C-alpha positions, -999 to +999 in steps of 0.1 A: -255-230-592-229-203-586-211-185-614-174-182-611-159-147-611-137-155-639-162-161-668-144-171-699-149-148-728-140-162-761-127-146-792-161-151-809-178-134-780-156-104-784-163-101-821-201-105-815-197-077-789-180-055-815-206-060-841-235-056-817-220-024-803-217-009-838-255-007-840-254+017-810-219+032-812-223+047-847-252+070-838-237+077-805-204+087-822-223+109-847-242+128-819-211+131-798-190+145-827-218+170-836-221+181-800-183+186-796-183+205-829-212+226-816-195+235-784-162+243-802-182+267-825-198+283-795-164+290-782-155+306-816-127+283-822-118+276-858-117+238-852-144+213-858-146+175-854-151+163-889-152+128-904-119+119-888-133+126-854-163+105-861-142+076-872-120+080-842-149+077-819-164+047-837-130+029-836-126+038-799-160+024-790-152-007-811-119-012-794-135-008-760-162-033-770-135-059-781-114-054-749-142-051-724-173-067-739-194-065-707-186-028-701-195-012-734-234-013-728-230+006-696-206+031-713-230+038-742-260+040-718-241+066-697-233+086-728-270+086-739-281+096-704-258+126-706-274+134-740-309+133-726-301+156-697-287+183-720 
């Protein structure tokens, strides 16, 4: 049987996607904010990404998981691939 291109994504599917992505997006946001702060420190700028930056990253990943539930695993995998290469 063939799947249609327009698979219906319900509201509960979107909420499940957000809660499932939190398991991976919280550590990803933590490492990403630390890496950004480390790079800014290397440039000798008096600016760091603190708790607000971390919360912004978590909320950004959660919003993306709600809006695009099938894309967020690929996005987080792409970010982790970049972490592993560096």
